[in-house]
Structures are given as C-alpha cells and as structure tokens.
C-alpha positions as a Markdown table, in Angstrom:
| # | Residue | x | y | z |
|---|---|---|---|---|
| 1 | Met | 89.9 | -42.4 | -17.8 |
| 2 | Ser | 88.7 | -44.8 | -15.0 |
| 3 | Ser | 89.7 | -44.8 | -11.2 |
| 4 | Leu | 92.2 | -46.6 | -9.3 |
| 5 | Ile | 91.5 | -48.1 | -5.8 |
| 6 | Arg | 94.8 | -46.5 | -4.3 |
| 7 | His | 94.0 | -48.4 | -1.0 |
| 8 | Val | 91.6 | -50.8 | 1.6 |
| 9 | Thr | 91.1 | -49.0 | 4.1 |
| 10 | Val | 90.1 | -50.7 | 7.6 |
| 11 | Glu | 88.6 | -49.6 | 10.6 |
| 12 | Ser | 90.5 | -50.4 | 13.2 |
| 13 | Ala | 90.7 | -49.9 | 17.8 |
| 14 | Asp | 94.3 | -50.5 | 17.8 |
| 15 | Pro | 95.7 | -49.3 | 13.6 |
| 16 | Tyr | 99.0 | -50.0 | 14.2 |
| 17 | Ala | 98.4 | -53.4 | 16.0 |
| 18 | Leu | 96.1 | -54.4 | 13.3 |
| 19 | Ala | 98.3 | -53.2 | 10.4 |
| 20 | Gly | 101.5 | -55.1 | 12.4 |
| 21 | Phe | 99.3 | -58.1 | 12.3 |
| 22 | Trp | 98.7 | -57.3 | 8.7 |
| 23 | Ala | 102.7 | -56.5 | 7.8 |
| 24 | Lys | 103.4 | -59.9 | 8.9 |
| 25 | Ala | 100.5 | -61.7 | 7.0 |
| 26 | Leu | 101.2 | -60.1 | 3.3 |
| 27 | Asp | 105.0 | -60.1 | 4.2 |
| 28 | Gly | 105.2 | -55.9 | 3.8 |
| 29 | Ser | 105.6 | -53.5 | 6.0 |
| 30 | Arg | 104.1 | -50.7 | 7.3 |
| 31 | Ala | 105.0 | -47.1 | 7.0 |
| 32 | Asp | 108.2 | -45.5 | 8.3 |
| 33 | Asp | 106.0 | -43.2 | 9.9 |
| 34 | Asp | 103.5 | -44.7 | 11.7 |
| 35 | Tyr | 103.7 | -45.6 | 15.7 |
| 36 | Pro | 101.4 | -47.2 | 18.4 |
| 37 | Gly | 98.6 | -44.5 | 19.5 |
| 38 | Asp | 98.6 | -42.8 | 15.8 |
| 39 | Pro | 94.9 | -42.4 | 14.4 |
| 40 | Glu | 96.1 | -44.2 | 11.6 |
| 41 | Ala | 98.7 | -46.6 | 9.7 |
| 42 | Met | 99.7 | -48.1 | 6.7 |
| 43 | Val | 101.0 | -51.5 | 5.5 |
| 44 | Thr | 102.0 | -52.0 | 1.7 |
| 45 | Ala | 103.2 | -55.2 | 0.2 |
| 46 | Ala | 103.2 | -56.7 | -3.0 |
| 47 | Ala | 99.8 | -57.5 | -3.1 |
| 48 | Gly | 98.7 | -53.3 | -2.7 |
| 49 | Thr | 98.2 | -51.4 | 0.1 |
| 50 | Leu | 95.9 | -51.0 | 3.5 |
| 51 | Leu | 95.0 | -48.3 | 5.5 |
| 52 | Phe | 94.1 | -49.0 | 8.8 |
| 53 | Val | 92.1 | -46.0 | 10.8 |
| 54 | Arg | 91.3 | -45.9 | 13.9 |
| 55 | Thr | 87.3 | -46.0 | 15.4 |
| 56 | Asp | 85.4 | -46.3 | 18.4 |
| 57 | Glu | 82.9 | -48.4 | 17.1 |
| 58 | Arg | 83.2 | -52.3 | 17.7 |
| 59 | Lys | 82.6 | -54.3 | 14.7 |
| 60 | Thr | 79.4 | -55.9 | 15.4 |
| 61 | Val | 78.6 | -57.9 | 12.2 |
| 62 | Lys | 79.8 | -60.4 | 9.8 |
| 63 | Asn | 82.0 | -57.9 | 6.9 |
| 64 | Arg | 80.8 | -56.6 | 3.9 |
| 65 | Leu | 84.0 | -57.0 | 2.3 |
| 66 | His | 86.8 | -59.1 | 3.1 |
| 67 | Leu | 90.1 | -60.0 | 1.3 |
| 68 | Asp | 90.9 | -63.9 | 0.2 |
| 69 | Leu | 94.4 | -64.6 | 0.4 |
| 70 | Gln | 96.6 | -67.0 | -1.9 |
| 71 | Pro | 99.7 | -68.3 | -1.4 |
| 72 | Gln | 103.2 | -68.0 | -3.4 |
| 73 | Asp | 105.0 | -69.9 | -1.7 |
| 74 | Arg | 103.8 | -72.4 | 0.5 |
| 75 | Thr | 100.3 | -74.1 | 0.7 |
| 76 | Arg | 97.1 | -73.2 | 1.8 |
| 77 | Asp | 97.3 | -75.5 | 5.0 |
| 78 | Glu | 100.6 | -74.0 | 5.4 |
| 79 | Glu | 99.3 | -70.8 | 4.9 |
| 80 | Val | 96.6 | -71.2 | 7.6 |
| 81 | Glu | 99.4 | -72.4 | 10.0 |
| 82 | Arg | 101.1 | -69.1 | 10.0 |
| 83 | Leu | 98.5 | -67.2 | 9.8 |
| 84 | Leu | 97.1 | -68.8 | 13.1 |
| 85 | Ala | 100.9 | -68.3 | 15.1 |
| 86 | Leu | 100.7 | -64.9 | 14.1 |
| 87 | Gly | 97.2 | -64.1 | 15.4 |
| 88 | Ala | 94.0 | -65.3 | 13.3 |
| 89 | Thr | 91.3 | -67.5 | 14.7 |
| 90 | Leu | 89.6 | -70.0 | 12.9 |
| 91 | Gln | 86.2 | -68.7 | 11.9 |
| 92 | Gly | 85.1 | -71.7 | 9.6 |
| 93 | Asp | 87.1 | -74.7 | 8.1 |
| 94 | His | 86.0 | -75.2 | 4.5 |
| 95 | Arg | 88.8 | -77.8 | 2.8 |
| 96 | Arg | 87.1 | -80.5 | 0.8 |
| 97 | Thr | 88.8 | -84.3 | 1.1 |
| 98 | Asp | 89.9 | -83.5 | -2.4 |
| 99 | Gly | 92.4 | -80.8 | -1.7 |
| 100 | Ser | 89.8 | -77.5 | -2.8 |
| 101 | Gly | 87.7 | -75.2 | -0.9 |
| 102 | Trp | 89.5 | -72.9 | 1.6 |
| 103 | Val | 89.4 | -71.7 | 5.7 |
| 104 | Thr | 88.4 | -68.5 | 6.7 |
| 105 | Leu | 89.7 | -66.8 | 9.2 |
| 106 | Tyr | 89.6 | -63.9 | 11.7 |
| 107 | Asp | 92.1 | -61.4 | 12.2 |
| 108 | Pro | 93.0 | -60.6 | 15.8 |
| 109 | Glu | 90.5 | -57.5 | 15.7 |
| 110 | Gly | 87.6 | -59.9 | 13.9 |
| 111 | Asn | 87.4 | -59.5 | 10.6 |
| 112 | Glu | 86.7 | -61.7 | 8.4 |
| 113 | Phe | 89.5 | -63.1 | 5.2 |
| 114 | Cys | 90.1 | -66.3 | 3.5 |
| 115 | Val | 93.1 | -68.7 | 2.6 |
| 116 | Glu | 93.0 | -70.1 | -0.5 |
| 117 | Arg | 94.5 | -72.6 | -2.3 |
| 118 | Ser | 98.3 | -71.5 | -4.4 |
| 119 | Ala | 98.1 | -71.3 | -7.9 |
| 120 | Ala | 100.1 | -74.5 | -7.5 |
| 121 | Glu | 97.7 | -76.5 | -5.6 |
| 122 | Arg | 95.2 | -75.3 | -8.4 |
| 123 | Val | 97.9 | -76.8 | -11.3 |
| 124 | Ala | 97.8 | -79.9 | -9.1 |
| 125 | Gly | 94.3 | -80.8 | -9.2 |
C-alpha cells in the first residue's frame, strides 16, 4: 500500500493570516479551532488541505515547491485579478499573445504560486 499526501505544509510568520488568504483564494475554510496567534492553521478546500505552521525564519530564496492554480469557474485573467485584490502581488507575467501562458504571483508572505488557464480556455485554444 502506498502513502497518501495528507496535506501540504507551509512555514509562515503568521499562520492564521496566511491561512485566511489561502482559504479565500481556494474557496475553502480555516479549521473551526484556528484563532489568531495559533502556531498552526489548516485550510480545507476541494483541491486539498494546506497546513500553515509558524516559523521565525524569514523567507530568503525562491520556493523549491509551489502551487499551480487552475480556475474552475472563471478565466485565468479574472482569477489573477481576484487574487491580486485578496492581497497577492505580481511576480512575473508569462501570458502570451495567443492566450496561452501563466502568471506567477506571491502570496502575502512572498511564497510563489502560478495561475494557469482554465480547462475551458485550454479547450478553446
């Protein structure tokens, strides 16, 4: 029998606040027993579970692992605008004139993640 990934763990200066961003980004929710100041916070969403744990170390280099998001009910560009409004910042715009490509963003603590085209956009060309 193989192992399953139970959740992806992200080290964070403020687990509760960062979990709040990701709960909104993924249309998920923080655990009922998570409160400001807790050393960890968990987000459950249709895509899976993220666990945020406190660390005193500051992020200093590019992530070795990052999330690639694919919007389900909006376009890539609409999703990018929504995430920017939630507190993400632009790292790199890799969209091409033919509509392909992706956008790399930072979450509020500087962790990189990408937004790809939706399945509908991929089918359309």
